[in-house]
C-alpha positions as CSV (number, residue, x, y, z in Angstrom):
1,M,-10.4,10.1,-36.0
2,F,-10.5,8.0,-32.9
3,T,-13.2,5.5,-32.3
4,L,-14.0,3.0,-29.6
5,D,-15.3,-0.5,-29.7
6,A,-17.3,-0.9,-26.6
7,N,-16.9,-4.6,-26.8
8,A,-13.2,-4.6,-27.1
9,A,-11.4,-7.8,-26.1
10,P,-9.4,-8.1,-22.9
11,T,-5.7,-7.2,-23.0
12,A,-4.7,-10.8,-23.1
13,P,-6.6,-13.6,-25.0
14,A,-8.3,-16.2,-22.7
15,A,-5.7,-18.8,-23.9
16,D,-3.0,-16.6,-22.4
17,L,-4.8,-15.9,-19.2
18,I,-5.4,-19.6,-18.2
19,K,-2.9,-22.3,-19.0
20,D,-2.1,-25.9,-18.1
21,G,1.4,-26.0,-16.5
22,D,4.1,-28.6,-16.1
23,E,7.6,-28.9,-14.9
24,A,9.0,-27.7,-18.2
25,S,6.9,-24.5,-18.4
26,F,6.6,-23.6,-14.7
27,M,9.6,-21.3,-14.7
28,K,8.3,-19.3,-17.7
29,D,4.6,-19.4,-17.1
30,V,4.7,-18.8,-13.4
31,I,8.0,-17.4,-12.0
32,E,8.9,-15.2,-15.0
33,A,5.4,-14.2,-15.9
34,S,4.7,-13.1,-12.3
35,R,7.2,-10.4,-12.7
36,E,4.8,-8.6,-15.0
37,V,1.4,-9.7,-13.7
38,P,0.3,-11.8,-10.6
39,V,-0.1,-15.5,-11.4
40,I,-2.2,-18.0,-9.4
41,V,-1.4,-21.7,-9.6
42,D,-4.2,-24.2,-9.0
43,F,-2.8,-27.6,-7.9
44,W,-5.3,-30.2,-8.6
45,A,-5.9,-33.9,-9.7
46,P,-8.5,-35.6,-11.8
47,W,-9.8,-37.7,-8.9
48,C,-10.3,-34.7,-6.6
49,G,-13.9,-33.8,-6.2
50,P,-13.5,-30.3,-4.7
51,C,-11.0,-29.5,-7.4
52,K,-13.7,-30.0,-10.0
53,Q,-15.8,-27.3,-8.2
54,L,-12.9,-24.9,-7.5
55,G,-11.2,-24.9,-10.9
56,P,-14.1,-23.5,-13.0
57,A,-14.8,-20.9,-10.3
58,L,-11.2,-19.7,-10.3
59,E,-11.1,-19.6,-14.1
60,A,-14.3,-17.4,-14.2
61,A,-12.8,-15.0,-11.6
62,V,-9.5,-14.8,-13.4
63,T,-11.2,-14.2,-16.8
64,A,-13.3,-11.4,-15.2
65,E,-10.1,-9.5,-14.3
66,K,-9.4,-9.1,-18.0
67,G,-5.6,-9.6,-17.8
68,R,-4.8,-8.2,-14.4
69,V,-4.1,-11.8,-13.1
70,R,-3.3,-15.1,-14.8
71,M,-3.8,-18.7,-13.9
72,V,-1.8,-21.9,-14.3
73,K,-3.3,-25.3,-13.6
74,V,-0.9,-28.0,-12.4
75,N,-2.0,-31.6,-12.3
76,V,-0.1,-32.9,-9.2
77,D,-0.2,-36.5,-10.4
78,E,1.7,-35.6,-13.5
79,N,4.0,-33.0,-11.9
80,Q,5.0,-34.5,-8.5
81,R,8.3,-32.8,-8.3
82,I,6.8,-29.3,-8.4
83,A,4.2,-30.4,-5.8
84,A,7.0,-31.7,-3.6
85,Q,9.1,-28.6,-4.0
86,L,6.2,-26.4,-2.9
87,R,5.2,-28.8,-0.2
88,I,1.7,-29.4,-1.5
89,Q,0.2,-31.7,1.1
90,S,-3.5,-31.7,0.1
91,I,-5.5,-30.6,-2.9
92,P,-6.9,-28.4,-4.0
93,T,-4.2,-25.9,-3.1
94,V,-3.9,-22.5,-4.7
95,Y,-0.8,-20.3,-4.6
96,A,-0.4,-16.8,-5.8
97,F,2.9,-15.6,-7.2
98,W,4.1,-12.0,-7.6
99,Q,7.6,-10.8,-8.6
100,G,8.8,-14.4,-8.7
101,Q,7.7,-15.3,-5.2
102,P,4.7,-17.0,-3.6
103,V,2.7,-14.3,-1.7
104,D,-0.6,-15.8,-0.8
105,G,-2.7,-18.9,-1.1
106,F,-5.3,-21.2,0.4
107,Q,-6.2,-24.9,0.6
108,G,-9.6,-26.5,0.0
109,A,-12.7,-25.2,-1.9
110,L,-14.0,-21.8,-1.2
111,P,-17.4,-20.2,-1.8
112,G,-17.7,-17.9,-4.8
113,S,-17.6,-14.7,-2.8
114,E,-14.3,-15.7,-1.1
115,I,-12.8,-16.7,-4.4
116,K,-13.6,-13.3,-5.9
117,K,-12.1,-11.5,-2.9
118,F,-8.9,-13.6,-3.2
119,I,-8.6,-12.9,-7.0
120,D,-9.3,-9.2,-6.5
121,R,-6.7,-9.0,-3.8
122,I,-4.1,-10.7,-5.9
123,A,-4.9,-8.7,-9.0
124,G,-4.5,-5.5,-7.0
125,L,-0.8,-6.4,-6.2
126,A,0.2,-4.9,-9.6
127,G,-1.9,-1.8,-9.2
128,D,-3.7,-0.7,-12.3
129,G,-0.8,-1.2,-14.7
130,G,-0.1,2.5,-14.9
131,L,-3.6,3.4,-16.2
132,S,-4.1,6.1,-13.6
133,E,-0.9,7.8,-14.7
134,A,-2.0,7.5,-18.3
135,I,-5.4,9.1,-17.6
136,E,-3.7,11.9,-15.7
137,A,-1.3,12.5,-18.7
138,A,-4.3,12.5,-21.1
139,E,-6.2,15.0,-18.9
140,Q,-3.1,17.2,-18.9
141,M,-3.0,17.1,-22.7
142,L,-6.6,18.0,-22.9
143,E,-6.1,20.9,-20.5
144,E,-3.2,22.2,-22.7
145,G,-5.2,22.1,-25.9
146,A,-3.8,18.9,-27.3
147,A,-7.2,17.3,-27.7
148,A,-6.2,14.9,-30.5
149,D,-3.3,13.5,-28.5
150,A,-5.6,13.2,-25.5
151,A,-8.2,11.3,-27.6
152,E,-5.5,8.9,-28.8
153,T,-4.3,8.3,-25.2
154,F,-7.8,7.8,-23.8
155,A,-8.6,5.4,-26.6
156,A,-5.5,3.4,-25.9
157,I,-6.5,3.2,-22.2
158,L,-9.9,1.9,-23.2
159,E,-8.2,-0.9,-25.3
160,E,-6.7,-2.0,-22.0
161,E,-9.8,-1.4,-19.8
162,P,-13.0,-0.9,-21.9
163,E,-15.1,-0.1,-18.9
164,N,-12.9,2.6,-17.4
165,A,-15.4,5.5,-16.8
166,A,-12.7,8.2,-16.4
167,A,-11.1,7.3,-19.7
168,Y,-14.4,6.9,-21.5
169,S,-15.5,10.3,-20.2
170,G,-12.1,11.8,-21.3
171,L,-12.4,10.4,-24.8
172,I,-15.9,12.0,-25.2
173,R,-14.6,15.3,-23.9
174,A,-11.6,15.2,-26.2
175,H,-13.9,14.7,-29.2
176,L,-16.0,17.7,-28.0
177,A,-12.8,19.8,-27.8
178,I,-11.8,18.7,-31.3
179,G,-15.2,19.6,-32.6
180,N,-16.4,16.0,-33.3
181,S,-19.7,16.5,-31.6
182,D,-21.4,13.7,-33.5
183,Q,-18.6,11.3,-32.5
184,A,-18.9,12.4,-28.9
185,Q,-22.7,11.8,-28.9
186,A,-22.2,8.4,-30.6
187,L,-19.8,7.4,-27.8
188,L,-22.2,8.6,-25.1
189,D,-25.1,6.7,-26.8
190,N,-23.0,3.5,-26.7
191,V,-21.5,3.8,-23.2
192,P,-21.2,0.3,-21.5
193,A,-24.1,-0.3,-19.2
194,S,-21.8,-1.0,-16.3
195,I,-20.5,2.6,-16.2
196,A,-23.6,4.4,-17.6
197,S,-24.4,5.9,-14.3
198,A,-20.8,6.7,-13.2
199,K,-20.3,10.3,-12.1
200,E,-17.8,10.8,-14.9
201,I,-20.3,9.8,-17.5
202,E,-23.1,11.8,-15.9
203,A,-20.7,14.8,-16.0
204,V,-19.9,14.5,-19.7
205,R,-23.6,13.9,-20.4
206,A,-24.4,17.2,-18.8
207,Q,-21.5,18.9,-20.7
208,I,-22.9,17.7,-24.0
209,E,-26.3,19.0,-23.2
210,L,-24.9,22.4,-22.3
211,A,-22.8,22.4,-25.4
212,R,-25.9,21.7,-27.5
213,Q,-27.8,24.6,-25.8
214,S,-24.9,26.9,-26.2
215,A,-24.7,26.3,-29.9
216,N,-28.1,28.0,-30.2
217,A,-27.4,30.8,-27.8
218,G,-28.2,34.4,-28.7
219,P,-25.9,37.4,-28.3
220,V,-25.2,38.3,-24.7
221,A,-25.5,42.0,-25.3
222,D,-29.0,41.8,-26.9
223,L,-30.3,39.5,-24.1
224,M,-28.9,41.8,-21.4
225,A,-30.6,44.7,-23.1
226,A,-33.9,42.8,-23.2
227,L,-33.6,42.0,-19.5
228,E,-32.8,45.6,-18.5
229,A,-35.9,46.7,-20.4
230,D,-38.0,44.1,-18.5
231,P,-36.4,42.4,-15.5
232,S,-39.5,40.2,-15.2
233,N,-38.8,38.6,-18.6
234,H,-38.0,35.1,-17.4
235,Q,-37.3,33.7,-20.8
236,A,-34.8,36.4,-21.5
237,R,-33.0,35.7,-18.2
238,F,-32.9,32.0,-19.0
239,D,-31.6,32.7,-22.5
240,L,-29.0,35.1,-21.1
241,A,-27.7,32.3,-18.8
242,T,-27.4,30.1,-21.8
243,A,-25.5,32.8,-23.7
244,L,-23.2,33.4,-20.8
245,L,-22.4,29.7,-20.6
246,A,-21.6,29.8,-24.3
247,A,-19.2,32.7,-23.6
248,K,-17.6,30.6,-20.8
249,Q,-18.9,33.0,-18.1
250,T,-20.2,30.1,-16.0
251,E,-20.4,31.9,-12.7
252,E,-22.4,34.8,-14.2
253,A,-24.8,32.2,-15.8
254,V,-25.3,30.5,-12.4
255,D,-26.1,33.9,-10.9
256,Q,-28.7,34.6,-13.5
257,L,-30.4,31.2,-13.0
258,L,-30.3,31.6,-9.2
259,E,-32.0,35.0,-9.7
260,L,-34.6,33.4,-11.9
261,F,-35.3,30.7,-9.3
262,R,-35.6,33.4,-6.6
263,R,-38.2,35.3,-8.7
264,D,-40.2,32.2,-9.8
265,R,-39.0,28.8,-9.0
266,E,-41.9,27.1,-10.8
267,W,-41.4,28.9,-14.1
268,N,-41.3,26.6,-17.1
269,D,-41.6,23.5,-14.9
270,G,-38.7,24.5,-12.7
271,A,-36.4,25.1,-15.6
272,A,-34.0,27.3,-13.6
273,K,-33.4,24.6,-11.0
274,T,-33.0,21.9,-13.7
275,Q,-30.5,23.9,-15.6
276,L,-28.5,24.7,-12.4
277,F,-28.3,21.0,-11.6
278,T,-27.1,20.3,-15.2
279,I,-24.3,22.9,-14.7
280,F,-23.4,21.5,-11.3
281,D,-23.2,18.0,-12.8
282,A,-21.0,19.2,-15.7
283,L,-18.4,20.8,-13.3
284,P,-16.1,19.1,-10.8
285,A,-17.9,18.5,-7.5
286,K,-15.4,20.8,-5.6
287,D,-15.4,23.6,-8.1
288,P,-16.0,26.9,-6.2
289,I,-18.8,27.8,-8.6
290,V,-20.6,24.5,-7.7
291,L,-20.0,24.8,-4.0
292,K,-21.2,28.5,-3.9
293,G,-24.1,27.8,-6.3
294,R,-25.4,24.8,-4.4
295,R,-25.2,26.7,-1.1
296,K,-27.2,29.6,-2.5
297,L,-29.8,27.3,-4.1
298,S,-30.3,25.3,-0.9
299,S,-30.8,28.4,1.1
300,M,-33.6,29.5,-1.3
301,I,-35.2,26.0,-1.4
302,F,-35.4,25.6,2.4
303,V,-36.4,29.2,3.4
C-alpha cells in the first residue's frame, strides 16, 4: 500500500539549502556541490544596508525551489581572499555556479520579482532532476499493467516534488488500477490546493466519477433490448452509455450520449451534455474519441 503525505518535506532540509560559507568550505559547498545542483553565492557584509534587504529575499526564493538550487552566504570581511579571487568589487554581489563554474550573477539589490526570475533561471539549469523521465517510466508501467510498481514510482516522485500534478494524478490512477478505490478517493480529497485545478487532476477526478458510475452499471444486453423496445426511453439510453463505459466501449458510449442530446438536450437537467464533458475530461485532449465527440457536440449546440 502506497500513501502520500501531501505536506512532505523538501528533498533537502533547509539547513542544507542555505549555508554560511568560508574559505575552508567553499570548494565543497560551492564548487563540488554545483556539479549536482546549481549553487548561488551571496557576497555580503554586516555593514552593508542593501545586503540586509537582499539576503532574506534570496533565502526565501531559494527555499521555495525545494532543493533545485542551494545558497551559500559569504561574509567578505571574513573571507577577503575568496572575494579577491572572484574580483568582488562591490556588495551585494551574487554569483551562480553550475558544474563547478560561475554561470550568472548580478550586483546590487533587486526587486522581488527580479530575484524570483533569477532563481528560477538558475534552478532550471539542472532541468527537473530526471523527474520527467521517471514519470514517463511510471506511465509505461501503468500501461503495461504493473500498477503496483507504477504507484511506488509515482510516490517516490512526489517525495521529491509533492506538488507535481502529473505524478499525483498518476498515483491516483495507479491505485484505481490496483483496485484501491478508497485510497484513490482519499488522495483526490487531499490534493494540494496549488494543483487542485490542474488538467491532470481534473482528468483523474472525471475518471473516478466514471468509475463510480460504472460500478453500478446494468447489463449492456438488457439495456439495449429496452432501448430497442422504446427508442424514446432516455433513461435507458443514458444507462446504456454508462454500461458501455463500464465495458470499455467508450466510443459507443459517446455515440449514445450524443444521440440522447440530439433527441432532448434538456433531459434531466442536460445530463447527456454533462456526462459527455466528464468523459472528455477523463480522456487525453487529443484522443480521437474526444476530438470527434467534441466536434459532433458543437455542431449540435450551434445549429
